[in-house]
C-alpha positions in Angstrom: 0.0 0.0 0.0 3.1 2.2 -0.1 3.0 3.1 3.6 6.0 4.3 5.6 4.9 2.5 8.8 5.5 5.4 11.1 2.1 5.4 12.8 1.0 1.8 12.3 2.4 -1.3 10.7 3.7 -1.5 7.2 0.5 -2.5 5.4 2.4 -4.0 2.5 3.5 -6.8 4.8 0.8 -6.8 7.4 -2.0 -7.2 4.8 -0.2 -9.4 2.3 -2.2 -12.6 1.7 -5.0 -11.6 4.1 -8.6 -12.1 2.9 -10.7 -9.0 2.2 -12.8 -9.9 5.2 -9.8 -9.4 7.4 -9.0 -6.1 5.7 -12.6 -4.9 6.1 -12.7 -5.9 9.8 -9.4 -4.1 10.4 -10.9 -0.9 9.1 -14.3 -1.0 10.9 -12.9 -2.6 14.1 -9.2 -1.7 14.2 -8.7 -2.8 17.8 -9.8 -6.3 17.2 -6.4 -7.5 15.9 -3.6 -5.1 16.7 -0.2 -5.6 15.1 2.5 -6.5 17.6 4.4 -3.4 18.8 1.5 -0.9 18.3 -0.9 0.5 20.9 -4.7 0.3 20.6 -6.8 3.3 19.6 -4.4 4.7 17.1 -6.8 4.3 14.2 -10.2 6.0 14.2 -12.9 3.7 15.5 -15.8 5.1 13.4 -14.8 4.3 9.8 -17.7 1.7 9.7 -20.1 4.6 10.4 -18.5 7.3 8.3 -17.6 5.4 5.1 -20.4 4.5 2.8 -20.6 0.8 1.8 -19.2 1.8 -1.6 -16.3 3.7 -0.1 -15.5 0.9 2.3 -15.5 -1.7 -0.6 -13.3 0.6 -2.7 -10.8 1.0 0.2 -10.8 -2.8 0.9 -10.3 -3.6 -2.8 -7.5 -1.0 -3.1 -5.7 -2.4 -0.1 -6.2 -6.0 -1.2 -4.9 -5.3 -4.7 -1.9 -3.2 -3.6 -0.7 -5.7 -1.0 -1.1 -8.9 -3.0 
């Protein structure tokens, strides 16, 4: 995903090979599975409410495609 991993994990490695269901869950419930070495509550907890279903799908698809 081209991240620099300064706030959270390097998504290119953290999401590689993960199913889209994991990616979506990580967006809408980011504290459910926290990458080792990172604290909880870094990511906003309301993306499931603020993103439309279409926006969420587009984001999940982008992350899945760019980390595969």
